[in-house]
C-alpha positions as CSV (number, residue, x, y, z in Angstrom):
1,M,-10.0,-6.4,0.3
2,D,-8.3,-9.8,-0.5
3,A,-7.7,-8.7,-4.1
4,I,-6.1,-5.5,-2.9
5,K,-3.9,-7.4,-0.5
6,S,-3.0,-9.9,-3.1
7,A,-2.1,-7.2,-5.7
8,T,-0.1,-5.3,-3.1
9,R,1.8,-8.4,-2.0
10,E,2.7,-9.2,-5.6
11,F,3.9,-5.6,-6.1
12,I,6.0,-5.6,-3.0
13,G,7.4,-9.1,-3.8
14,K,9.2,-7.5,-6.7
15,Y,11.3,-5.5,-4.3
16,V,11.8,-7.9,-1.4
17,R,12.8,-11.0,-3.3
18,N,13.7,-14.1,-1.3
19,R,11.9,-12.7,1.7
20,E,8.6,-13.8,3.2
21,L,6.6,-10.9,4.5
22,G,3.4,-11.1,6.4
23,D,0.5,-8.7,5.7
24,S,1.2,-6.8,8.9
25,D,5.0,-6.7,8.7
26,D,6.4,-3.2,8.7
27,L,8.1,-2.7,5.4
28,F,10.1,0.3,6.6
29,A,11.2,-1.1,9.9
30,S,12.2,-4.4,8.1
31,G,14.9,-2.6,6.1
32,F,13.8,-4.5,3.0
33,V,12.9,-1.4,1.1
34,N,14.5,2.0,0.5
35,S,13.2,5.6,0.2
36,L,12.6,5.3,-3.5
37,F,10.3,2.4,-2.9
38,I,7.7,4.6,-1.1
39,M,7.3,6.6,-4.2
40,Q,6.9,3.5,-6.3
41,L,4.4,2.2,-3.9
42,V,2.4,5.4,-4.0
43,M,2.4,5.3,-7.8
44,F,1.2,1.6,-7.6
45,V,-1.7,2.5,-5.3
46,E,-2.7,5.4,-7.7
47,S,-2.4,3.5,-10.9
48,E,-3.0,-0.1,-10.2
49,L,-5.4,0.2,-7.3
50,A,-7.1,3.3,-8.8
51,T,-6.9,5.2,-5.6
52,P,-5.9,8.8,-5.6
53,V,-3.3,9.8,-3.1
54,A,-3.4,13.4,-1.9
55,D,-0.6,15.2,-0.2
56,E,-2.2,14.8,3.2
57,D,-2.3,11.0,2.6
58,L,1.5,10.8,2.2
59,R,2.0,9.4,5.7
60,M,4.1,6.3,6.4
61,D,1.2,4.7,8.3
62,N,-0.8,4.5,5.1
63,F,1.9,2.5,3.3
64,R,3.7,0.7,6.2
65,S,2.4,-2.8,5.4
66,V,0.1,-4.8,3.1
67,D,-2.7,-4.4,5.7
68,A,-2.1,-0.6,5.9
69,V,-2.3,-0.2,2.1
70,A,-5.5,-2.3,2.0
71,A,-7.0,-0.3,4.8
72,F,-6.0,3.0,3.2
73,V,-7.6,2.0,-0.2
74,A,-10.8,0.9,1.6
75,R,-11.0,4.2,3.5
76,K,-10.5,6.2,0.3
77,A,-13.2,4.1,-1.5
78,A,-15.6,4.6,1.3
79,A,-15.0,8.3,1.4
80,A,-15.6,8.5,-2.4
81,T,-18.9,6.6,-2.2
82,P,-21.9,8.9,-1.9
83,T,-24.3,8.2,0.9
84,A,-28.0,8.2,0.4
């Protein structure tokens, strides 16, 4: 999960230059990002984190913070893993 958080922080850092964000900081409440950013973040999750995002996944809570993105990716990976 640390690698996911690190990659997500790096991606977000391109958009919130000169700002220090914690992993639990709310990106949308902070005002550091705009509405276009959410689509770029979704594309990042799909392409760079290899996690498909379905229509029902497009909720702000899944993309609100670095922690939220990491938890979302972990949930999707767990759901995709077949159980014995």
